N, C-alpha and C positions, 0 to 999 in steps of 0.2 A: 236864428242863427244856424248856420250850417255846420255840420260836423267837418272838422278838418283832421286829416291824418298827418301825423308827423313821422317822416321816415328818417331813419338815421343815415348819416352821411357815410358811415363805415360800411364797407362791403362785408356781408356775412359769408362765411365759408359754407360749403355744402354739408359738412358734417358737424354735428353738434357734439360737444365733449361728453364722454360717457360718464354717467353718474355712478357707475359701478366701481370705477377706479378709486374714488375717494381720495383720501390723503395718502401719500406714499411715505412709508416709514423710513426714517433716516438710517436706522441700524438693521435693515432687512438683510438676511443671509442669502447670498446668491446660490443659484442651483449648482454651479460648479463647486462652490465651497462645501455644499451639502454632500455632493458625490465624493469629493476628496476625503472628507471626514469619515464617510461611510466606508470607503476603501481602507483607510488607515485603521479603523476599528476592526474590520474583518482581518486585516493582516496581523494585527496584534493578537486577536483571538486565535489565529492559526499558530502563531509562535508560542502562545501560552499553552495550547493543546499539545504541541510538539514537546515542549519542556516537561509537561506533566507526564507524557508518555515515556520520555527518556528517564525521568526520575523513577517511574514505576518499573521500567525494565531493569534499571540498576538495582532496585530493591529486590526484585525477583531473582536476578542473577546471583546476588549475595546469598539468598536463601538456598538456591540450588548448589552453590559452592559448598555450603555447610553440609548438605546431605550427601555429596559425592565422597565416597570412601576411596582411599588408595588401594591398589591391588595388593592383596596379601600373598606371601610366598606360597602358602599352602594351596590357595586357590589356583595360582599359576601352575604349580606342580600337577594338580588334578587335571587342569585343562591340557597341559602338555601330554600327559598320559593318554587322555581321550584322543587327542590329535594323532598320536603315534599309532594307537590301535586302529583308528579310522584309515590311516595311510596303509597299514598292513592289510586291512580288508580290501581296500581298493586294488592294491597290487595283486592280491590273490584272485580277485575277480577278473582282472586283466589277463593274468596267466591262464586261468581256466578258459576264458573266451578265446585266447590265442590257440590253446590246445584243441578246443572244439573246432576251430576253423581249419587247423592243420589236419585233423582227423577227417573232416568233410572233404577237403581237397584230395586227400589220399584215396578216399572211397570213390570219388568221381574220376580221378585220373588213373587209378589202378596201380600206382607205384608209390613207394614211400619217399618222403622228402628227407 
């Protein structure tokens, strides 16, 4: 008896199916959905951090407001007196400088102004 080979009548394709694919899961999450979810989580985290920063700043500003004192009339009077004395000194220095310039000009030109 001779060996007979049976060939199938169906034409075989050039590629064989990959065995690595296996079964495709019906509830597989797509790449686009993963990216969208990741972006949403990052966005929520940013908003959360902004809110916490705002809350912290509000708390600090309240503490600073408690520490700030209103200006007292005694302190204002002292500051006004210092300012007045400083203005008098500045006027005196300007007058002295002007007098020195006039004296120098008189010496150079030889006659008084």
